C-alpha positions in Angstrom: -16.4 79.9 162.5 -15.8 78.7 166.0 -15.2 75.1 167.0 -16.0 75.8 170.7 -13.4 75.2 173.4 -11.6 72.2 174.5 -11.3 71.3 178.2 -8.3 72.8 180.0 -7.1 69.3 180.8 -7.8 66.0 179.1 -7.3 63.2 181.6 -6.3 59.7 180.8 -3.2 57.6 180.6 0.1 58.8 179.3 2.2 57.0 176.7 5.9 57.5 176.2 7.7 55.5 173.6 11.4 55.3 174.0 13.7 55.3 170.9 13.1 52.3 168.5 10.0 51.1 170.4 6.7 50.4 168.6 3.2 50.3 170.0 -0.5 50.3 168.9 -3.0 52.3 170.9 -6.7 52.3 170.8 -9.1 55.3 170.6 -9.7 57.2 173.8 -8.5 60.0 176.1 -4.8 60.5 176.8 -3.0 63.1 178.9 0.3 62.9 177.1 1.6 61.0 174.1 5.4 61.4 173.7 7.0 59.6 170.7 10.8 59.7 170.9 13.2 59.4 168.0 12.8 56.4 165.7 9.8 55.2 167.8 6.5 54.4 166.0 3.0 54.6 167.5 0.1 53.1 165.5 -3.4 54.5 165.9 -6.3 52.2 165.3 -9.3 53.9 163.6 -11.3 56.1 165.9 -11.2 59.3 167.9 -8.3 60.3 170.1 -8.3 63.2 172.6 -4.8 64.3 173.8 -3.8 67.1 176.2 -0.4 67.0 174.6 1.1 65.1 171.5 4.9 65.4 171.1 6.9 63.7 168.4 10.7 64.0 168.3 12.8 63.9 165.0 12.4 60.6 163.2 9.4 59.6 165.3 6.3 58.3 163.4 2.6 58.4 164.2 0.8 56.1 161.8 -3.0 56.1 161.3 -4.2 52.6 160.6 -7.6 53.8 159.4 -9.7 57.0 159.6 -8.6 58.9 162.7 -9.7 62.0 164.4 -7.1 63.7 166.6 -8.3 66.3 169.1 -5.3 68.1 170.8 -6.2 70.4 173.7 -3.0 72.1 174.6 0.3 71.3 172.8 1.1 69.7 169.5 4.8 69.3 168.5 5.4 67.3 165.3 9.1 67.1 164.5 8.6 63.6 163.1 6.2 62.2 160.5 2.5 61.7 160.4 1.7 58.8 158.1 -1.6 57.5 156.8 -3.5 60.6 157.8 -4.7 61.6 154.3 -8.3 60.7 155.2 -8.1 61.9 158.8 -8.7 65.1 160.7 -6.5 66.9 163.3 -8.1 69.6 165.5 -5.9 71.7 167.8 -7.6 73.9 170.4 -4.4 75.4 171.9 -3.0 78.8 171.2 0.6 77.8 171.2 2.6 77.4 168.0 2.3 74.1 166.1 5.4 72.9 164.4 4.8 70.4 161.6 7.4 68.0 160.3 6.6 65.8 157.3 3.4 64.1 156.4 -0.2 64.7 155.3 -3.6 65.2 156.8 -7.1 65.4 155.3 -7.9 68.4 157.4 -6.0 70.5 160.0 -7.8 73.0 162.1 -5.9 75.3 164.5 -8.0 78.4 164.7 -6.0 79.9 167.5 -2.5 78.9 166.6 0.4 79.8 164.4 1.2 76.7 162.2 4.8 76.4 161.2 5.7 74.0 158.4 9.3 72.7 158.7 9.1 69.8 156.4 7.2 68.6 153.3 3.6 68.7 154.4 0.3 68.2 152.7 -3.3 69.0 153.8 -6.6 68.7 152.1 -8.0 71.6 154.1 -6.3 73.8 156.6 -7.7 76.5 159.0 -5.1 78.3 161.1 -4.8 81.6 162.9 -1.5 82.2 161.0 0.8 80.1 158.8 4.5 80.2 158.4 6.3 78.0 155.8 10.1 77.8 156.4 12.3 78.7 153.4 12.8 75.8 151.0 9.9 73.9 152.4 6.7 72.9 150.7 3.1 73.0 151.8 0.7 71.3 149.4 -3.1 71.7 149.5 -4.6 68.5 148.0 -8.4 68.5 147.8 -8.4 64.7 147.0 -7.7 64.0 150.7 -11.3 63.2 151.7 -11.9 63.2 155.4 -13.7 60.0 156.5 -15.6 59.7 159.7 -14.0 57.1 162.2 -16.2 54.0 162.7 -19.3 54.7 164.8 -19.3 58.5 164.0 -21.2 60.6 161.5 
């Protein structure tokens, strides 16, 4: 199964949250989202396209409704994804994805090595390869239904 290809570059604004900052962003295209330690970014329901999404330790990305994340090039999750149980994350890059803690309804990374470094749950996962660090837990939970963001089927 192929998902097609993502553009080499997604253009749009960049968002960098400094430590302890909090911000809500609306759906759209973003070049870079960088969430530093202890910062929180809230995502309103909808579809987000990122060229790069980077989360430092203790950073949080919170889905405030059904969200679809499309990441073209780089995804670094050393923080926590929260509220993504009914949401989907699609990664088109071929670099390694490092997952911290959290849960997603569906994770698709057909060209990437997915490395689980925290307690992580997924309803469905498609990856080129998977590595779960020692003493870490990856849970597959089929009750995480993926809902379409508003205005999408």
